[in-house]
Structures are given as C-alpha cells and as structure tokens.
C-alpha positions as CSV (number, residue, x, y, z in Angstrom):
1,X,65.4,-171.0,6.3
2,X,64.2,-167.6,7.3
3,X,60.4,-167.4,7.4
4,X,59.7,-163.7,7.9
5,X,56.3,-164.4,9.4
6,X,57.9,-166.3,12.4
7,X,60.3,-163.5,13.3
8,X,57.5,-160.9,12.8
9,X,55.1,-162.8,15.1
10,X,57.7,-163.2,17.8
11,X,58.4,-159.4,17.7
12,X,54.7,-158.4,17.9
13,X,53.1,-157.0,21.0
14,X,52.5,-158.1,23.7
15,X,56.1,-159.1,24.3
16,X,56.8,-161.7,26.9
17,X,59.6,-163.9,28.2
18,X,58.5,-166.9,26.1
19,X,58.5,-164.9,22.8
20,X,61.9,-163.5,23.6
21,X,63.2,-167.0,24.3
22,X,61.7,-168.3,21.0
23,X,63.1,-165.3,19.1
24,X,66.7,-165.8,20.3
25,X,66.5,-169.5,19.6
26,X,65.1,-168.7,16.1
27,X,68.1,-166.4,15.5
28,X,70.5,-169.1,16.6
29,X,68.9,-171.7,14.3
30,X,68.9,-169.1,11.5
31,X,72.7,-168.5,11.9
32,X,72.4,-165.1,13.4
33,X,74.1,-165.4,16.8
34,X,74.7,-161.7,17.2
35,X,71.0,-161.0,16.9
36,X,70.3,-163.8,19.4
37,X,72.8,-162.1,21.7
38,X,71.1,-158.8,21.3
39,X,67.7,-160.3,22.3
40,X,69.3,-162.1,25.3
41,X,71.1,-159.0,26.4
42,X,67.8,-157.0,26.2
43,X,66.0,-159.7,28.1
44,X,68.6,-159.8,30.8
45,X,68.3,-156.0,31.3
46,X,64.5,-155.8,31.1
47,X,62.6,-154.5,34.0
48,X,59.0,-154.2,35.1
49,X,57.0,-151.1,35.9
50,X,55.8,-151.0,39.5
51,X,52.2,-151.4,38.3
52,X,53.0,-154.4,36.2
53,X,52.4,-152.6,32.9
54,X,54.7,-153.4,30.0
55,X,56.6,-150.8,28.0
56,X,55.7,-149.8,24.5
57,X,59.0,-151.1,23.1
58,X,59.2,-154.1,20.8
59,X,61.8,-156.7,20.4
60,X,62.8,-155.1,17.0
61,X,64.8,-152.6,18.9
62,X,66.0,-155.4,21.3
63,X,64.6,-153.7,24.3
64,X,62.1,-156.6,24.8
65,X,59.7,-155.4,27.4
66,X,59.6,-154.7,31.0
67,X,59.6,-158.2,32.5
68,X,59.9,-159.5,36.1
69,X,63.0,-161.8,36.2
70,X,65.1,-163.1,39.0
71,X,68.8,-162.2,39.2
72,X,69.7,-165.8,38.5
73,X,67.6,-165.7,35.2
74,X,69.3,-162.4,34.3
75,X,72.7,-164.0,34.8
76,X,71.7,-167.0,32.7
77,X,70.5,-164.7,29.8
78,X,73.7,-162.6,30.0
79,X,75.9,-165.8,29.9
80,X,73.9,-167.0,26.9
81,X,74.3,-163.6,25.3
82,X,78.1,-163.7,25.8
83,X,78.3,-167.2,24.3
84,X,76.2,-166.2,21.3
85,X,78.1,-162.9,20.7
86,X,81.4,-165.0,20.8
87,X,79.9,-167.2,18.1
88,X,79.4,-164.3,15.7
89,X,81.7,-164.7,12.7
90,X,84.0,-161.7,12.4
91,X,83.6,-161.2,8.7
92,X,79.8,-161.0,8.5
93,X,78.5,-157.7,7.2
94,X,81.4,-155.6,8.5
95,X,79.9,-155.5,12.0
96,X,83.0,-156.9,13.7
97,X,83.9,-153.6,15.5
98,X,80.3,-153.3,16.7
99,X,80.2,-157.0,17.6
100,X,83.5,-156.7,19.6
101,X,82.2,-153.6,21.5
102,X,78.9,-155.3,22.2
103,X,80.7,-158.5,23.4
104,X,82.9,-156.4,25.7
105,X,79.9,-154.6,27.1
106,X,78.1,-157.9,27.7
107,X,81.1,-159.4,29.5
108,X,81.5,-156.3,31.7
109,X,77.8,-156.5,32.6
110,X,78.1,-160.2,33.3
111,X,81.1,-159.5,35.7
112,X,79.1,-156.9,37.5
113,X,76.0,-159.1,37.7
114,X,78.2,-161.9,39.3
115,X,79.4,-159.4,41.9
116,X,75.8,-158.3,42.5
117,X,74.8,-162.0,43.0
118,X,77.6,-162.3,45.6
119,X,76.4,-159.2,47.4
120,X,72.9,-160.5,47.3
121,X,73.8,-163.9,48.6
122,X,75.7,-162.2,51.4
123,X,72.8,-160.0,52.3
124,X,69.9,-162.5,51.8
125,X,69.5,-162.8,55.6
126,X,68.4,-159.2,55.6
127,X,65.7,-159.8,52.8
128,X,62.8,-159.6,55.3
129,X,64.2,-156.8,57.4
130,X,61.8,-154.0,57.9
131,X,62.1,-150.7,56.1
132,X,64.6,-149.6,53.5
133,X,67.1,-152.3,54.2
134,X,64.8,-155.2,53.2
135,X,63.6,-153.3,50.2
136,X,67.2,-152.6,49.0
137,X,68.0,-156.3,49.2
138,X,64.9,-157.1,47.2
139,X,66.0,-154.7,44.5
140,X,69.3,-156.6,44.3
141,X,67.4,-159.7,43.4
142,X,65.2,-158.2,40.7
143,X,67.3,-155.9,38.5
144,X,70.8,-155.6,37.1
145,X,72.7,-152.7,38.6
146,X,75.8,-150.9,37.5
147,X,79.1,-151.3,39.5
148,X,78.5,-147.8,40.8
149,X,75.0,-148.7,42.0
150,X,76.3,-151.8,43.7
151,X,79.1,-149.9,45.4
152,X,76.7,-147.1,46.6
153,X,74.2,-149.7,47.7
154,X,76.7,-151.4,49.9
155,X,78.3,-148.3,51.3
156,X,75.0,-146.9,52.3
157,X,73.9,-149.9,54.4
158,X,76.3,-152.6,55.2
159,X,80.0,-151.8,55.0
160,X,81.0,-155.4,54.6
161,X,84.7,-155.7,54.0
162,X,84.5,-158.9,51.9
163,X,82.0,-157.2,49.6
164,X,84.2,-154.1,49.3
165,X,87.2,-156.4,48.4
166,X,85.3,-158.0,45.5
167,X,83.9,-154.6,44.4
168,X,87.4,-153.1,44.3
169,X,88.8,-156.0,42.3
170,X,86.0,-156.0,39.7
171,X,86.1,-152.2,39.5
172,X,89.8,-152.4,38.5
173,X,89.2,-155.1,35.9
174,X,86.2,-153.2,34.4
175,X,88.0,-149.8,34.7
176,X,85.3,-148.2,36.8
177,X,87.5,-147.2,39.7
C-alpha cells in the first residue's frame, strides 16, 4: 500500500509538526524505516525563525520546517530516528553505506543532545536570570547544539566541573576532542 496522494499531501506546504508525525508513521507502515528516520531526524533538528515564519523547505528534502520544539521533543524524535534507521534492511536498494553513515550521525547527535539535556537540567535554576545568562539557558532548551557549541556555551558562562567531565567523555567517544 503506497497511495501517492497521501505522501504528497503530507509533504505539501505549510509543513507542521502534525504532518511530519503522520509522514514518518506513514513511512513506517509502508516499510520505509530509513525514510521515516530521515523525517524524524529533520524534525529533531528543525528550528523556528525569531519572527515565527516558516522556512520555504518542504519535507521532500527532509528539512521539515522551522518548528518550535522543546529539547525533550527533539530527543524523542532523535531516539525514534535511531530506532527506525536501525530497522532499515541492509540489502534494500544498495543504500547500506549511506544508511550506516546516517545512523552513525544520528547516534552522535543523540549523544550530544543527551549531554545538552544534562547541561540544561544543571543550569535550569538560571533560566530566569537577567541578561545573556538567562537567554543562553533558554537557547539550550529550544535547539540542538553541536558538541563544540555546548562546550563553548559552558566555558563562557558557568565553568561547572561536572559538566566539563561529561563533555570530555562524550567528546572522546564522538571523536570531537
């Protein structure tokens, strides 16, 4: 079962969280776990413009749109993306190298996002601090950062030894030392 009109409708502008959710579930039901993982990964990494406008990208390029999601939601979507990418049969369409590289990338992003969540949970008491500090903590809760961005964020403001220990361990694992 692959009704083209369903997929086309879910990819059509305006793109929103609900359509992305339905699209990845459609791909799972249609036996396309790698495509589901791509949509979930794009959803996890989506951002929102400051003025609330959405980007001109469509789900066809798996960029979804610029959507306001919490860090917990992003972690959930990354976790689901990893699970779906692992479900991808190796022999389908000769995409196994691409699928393995994509899975590795998702797993690394998930590791970094988990560290980011730890940093955020440690710094949440500073969420309503005035000025740049409070704003930086809010950024932690709204978007996925790279390991370098998390490391720079912490070094510029807080110098918490427990955070640095976690950052160093994950940096070694991910090879971003």
